Structures are given as C-alpha cells and as structure tokens.
SEPADO-41480 format. One record per residue (C-alpha): z, x, y; residue number from 1. Coordinates in steps of 0.5 Angstrom, whole numbers. Layout:
<node><z>Z</z><x>X</x><y>Y</y><k>NUM</k></node>
...
END
This chain:
<node><z>-22</z><x>-30</x><y>46</y><k>1</k></node>
<node><z>-17</z><x>-32</x><y>42</y><k>2</k></node>
<node><z>-16</z><x>-26</x><y>38</y><k>3</k></node>
<node><z>-15</z><x>-23</x><y>45</y><k>4</k></node>
<node><z>-9</z><x>-27</x><y>46</y><k>5</k></node>
<node><z>-6</z><x>-26</x><y>40</y><k>6</k></node>
<node><z>-7</z><x>-18</x><y>41</y><k>7</k></node>
<node><z>-4</z><x>-19</x><y>48</y><k>8</k></node>
<node><z>2</z><x>-23</x><y>45</y><k>9</k></node>
<node><z>3</z><x>-18</x><y>40</y><k>10</k></node>
<node><z>4</z><x>-12</x><y>45</y><k>11</k></node>
<node><z>8</z><x>-17</x><y>50</y><k>12</k></node>
<node><z>13</z><x>-18</x><y>44</y><k>13</k></node>
<node><z>13</z><x>-10</x><y>43</y><k>14</k></node>
<node><z>15</z><x>-9</x><y>50</y><k>15</k></node>
<node><z>20</z><x>-14</x><y>50</y><k>16</k></node>
<node><z>23</z><x>-12</x><y>44</y><k>17</k></node>
<node><z>23</z><x>-5</x><y>46</y><k>18</k></node>
<node><z>26</z><x>-7</x><y>53</y><k>19</k></node>
<node><z>31</z><x>-11</x><y>49</y><k>20</k></node>
<node><z>34</z><x>-5</x><y>46</y><k>21</k></node>
<node><z>35</z><x>-2</x><y>53</y><k>22</k></node>
<node><z>38</z><x>-8</x><y>56</y><k>23</k></node>
<node><z>45</z><x>-7</x><y>53</y><k>24</k></node>
<node><z>46</z><x>-14</x><y>51</y><k>25</k></node>
<node><z>43</z><x>-17</x><y>57</y><k>26</k></node>
<node><z>47</z><x>-14</x><y>62</y><k>27</k></node>
<node><z>42</z><x>-9</x><y>65</y><k>28</k></node>
<node><z>38</z><x>-12</x><y>70</y><k>29</k></node>
<node><z>31</z><x>-9</x><y>69</y><k>30</k></node>
<node><z>30</z><x>-9</x><y>62</y><k>31</k></node>
<node><z>33</z><x>-16</x><y>61</y><k>32</k></node>
<node><z>28</z><x>-18</x><y>66</y><k>33</k></node>
<node><z>22</z><x>-15</x><y>62</y><k>34</k></node>
<node><z>25</z><x>-17</x><y>56</y><k>35</k></node>
<node><z>25</z><x>-25</x><y>58</y><k>36</k></node>
<node><z>19</z><x>-25</x><y>61</y><k>37</k></node>
<node><z>15</z><x>-21</x><y>56</y><k>38</k></node>
<node><z>18</z><x>-26</x><y>51</y><k>39</k></node>
<node><z>16</z><x>-32</x><y>55</y><k>40</k></node>
<node><z>9</z><x>-30</x><y>56</y><k>41</k></node>
<node><z>8</z><x>-28</x><y>49</y><k>42</k></node>
<node><z>10</z><x>-35</x><y>46</y><k>43</k></node>
<node><z>6</z><x>-38</x><y>51</y><k>44</k></node>
<node><z>0</z><x>-34</x><y>49</y><k>45</k></node>
<node><z>2</z><x>-36</x><y>42</y><k>46</k></node>
<node><z>2</z><x>-43</x><y>43</y><k>47</k></node>
<node><z>-6</z><x>-42</x><y>46</y><k>48</k></node>
<node><z>-7</z><x>-39</x><y>39</y><k>49</k></node>
<node><z>-4</z><x>-44</x><y>35</y><k>50</k></node>
<node><z>-9</z><x>-49</x><y>38</y><k>51</k></node>
<node><z>-15</z><x>-46</x><y>33</y><k>52</k></node>
<node><z>-11</z><x>-42</x><y>28</y><k>53</k></node>
<node><z>-6</z><x>-44</x><y>23</y><k>54</k></node>
<node><z>1</z><x>-43</x><y>25</y><k>55</k></node>
<node><z>3</z><x>-40</x><y>19</y><k>56</k></node>
<node><z>-3</z><x>-35</x><y>19</y><k>57</k></node>
<node><z>-2</z><x>-33</x><y>27</y><k>58</k></node>
<node><z>6</z><x>-32</x><y>25</y><k>59</k></node>
<node><z>4</z><x>-28</x><y>20</y><k>60</k></node>
<node><z>0</z><x>-23</x><y>24</y><k>61</k></node>
<node><z>4</z><x>-23</x><y>30</y><k>62</k></node>
<node><z>10</z><x>-22</x><y>26</y><k>63</k></node>
<node><z>7</z><x>-17</x><y>22</y><k>64</k></node>
<node><z>4</z><x>-13</x><y>27</y><k>65</k></node>
<node><z>10</z><x>-13</x><y>31</y><k>66</k></node>
<node><z>15</z><x>-11</x><y>26</y><k>67</k></node>
<node><z>10</z><x>-5</x><y>25</y><k>68</k></node>
<node><z>9</z><x>-3</x><y>32</y><k>69</k></node>
<node><z>16</z><x>-4</x><y>34</y><k>70</k></node>
<node><z>18</z><x>1</x><y>29</y><k>71</k></node>
<node><z>13</z><x>6</x><y>31</y><k>72</k></node>
<node><z>16</z><x>5</x><y>38</y><k>73</k></node>
<node><z>23</z><x>6</x><y>36</y><k>74</k></node>
<node><z>21</z><x>12</x><y>33</y><k>75</k></node>
<node><z>17</z><x>15</x><y>39</y><k>76</k></node>
<node><z>21</z><x>12</x><y>44</y><k>77</k></node>
<node><z>28</z><x>12</x><y>42</y><k>78</k></node>
<node><z>28</z><x>18</x><y>36</y><k>79</k></node>
<node><z>29</z><x>13</x><y>31</y><k>80</k></node>
<node><z>28</z><x>16</x><y>24</y><k>81</k></node>
<node><z>24</z><x>12</x><y>19</y><k>82</k></node>
<node><z>25</z><x>14</x><y>11</y><k>83</k></node>
<node><z>20</z><x>14</x><y>6</y><k>84</k></node>
<node><z>22</z><x>7</x><y>4</y><k>85</k></node>
<node><z>22</z><x>4</x><y>11</y><k>86</k></node>
<node><z>15</z><x>7</x><y>11</y><k>87</k></node>
<node><z>13</z><x>4</x><y>5</y><k>88</k></node>
<node><z>15</z><x>-3</x><y>7</y><k>89</k></node>
<node><z>11</z><x>-2</x><y>14</y><k>90</k></node>
<node><z>5</z><x>0</x><y>10</y><k>91</k></node>
<node><z>6</z><x>-6</x><y>5</y><k>92</k></node>
<node><z>6</z><x>-10</x><y>12</y><k>93</k></node>
<node><z>0</z><x>-7</x><y>14</y><k>94</k></node>
<node><z>-4</z><x>-9</x><y>8</y><k>95</k></node>
<node><z>-1</z><x>-16</x><y>8</y><k>96</k></node>
<node><z>-4</z><x>-17</x><y>15</y><k>97</k></node>
<node><z>-11</z><x>-14</x><y>13</y><k>98</k></node>
<node><z>-11</z><x>-18</x><y>7</y><k>99</k></node>
<node><z>-10</z><x>-24</x><y>11</y><k>100</k></node>
<node><z>-15</z><x>-23</x><y>16</y><k>101</k></node>
<node><z>-20</z><x>-20</x><y>12</y><k>102</k></node>
<node><z>-20</z><x>-24</x><y>5</y><k>103</k></node>
<node><z>-16</z><x>-31</x><y>7</y><k>104</k></node>
<node><z>-21</z><x>-37</x><y>8</y><k>105</k></node>
<node><z>-15</z><x>-40</x><y>12</y><k>106</k></node>
<node><z>-17</z><x>-35</x><y>18</y><k>107</k></node>
<node><z>-23</z><x>-38</x><y>22</y><k>108</k></node>
<node><z>-27</z><x>-32</x><y>24</y><k>109</k></node>
END
C-alpha cells in the first residue's frame, strides 16, 4: 500500500507542477488551485510514506520520477524540446531510481 501512496504523490506532483506552469505566476485561478491542492495532497501522501521508508529514499524516488515525468509532460503537453544531453540526463535519473529500488538494502520491499 505504501508504494501506491508514493505513486499517487508522484502523479499529484506532476499534475501540480504542470498546472503551475499554466498558473501565470499564480494569477490564473484554476491552474493555481490545482497546483496548490496537488502539492498539498502530494506532501501529505509523502508524509505517510516516510513513516516506513527512509526519507532519503522516498525523496530520491519521488523527485527522480517527478523530474522525468514533468519533462515528459512538458514535451507532450507544452511542446518543450528535449535535446540529447537532456535525454541522457533523464535516462541517468531513471537508472538511479531503478538502482535504489532494485539493489539498495535501504528500501524495504
């Protein structure tokens, strides 16, 4: 169940960040509301996850997955370009998250 919370926190963070990009400096009402609620719920879920998983591991997975998914959202939804160095960096982030989850003894499975 804890990884469902983590997954939900990641999805909410991606939605909140994408909405923030459309909030025009938090002057557009609905993107601002979506952003604030999304971040609030994401942090609440993260607080539940950190009860059982070390905070460093939680944050590494949450931020790593969030970075990759926000970059994908920017590319798909906003037409932002990703050059080769950006793609290589994103692949390295994914590799780091996988290494933490598959090989680290710090993560309880």
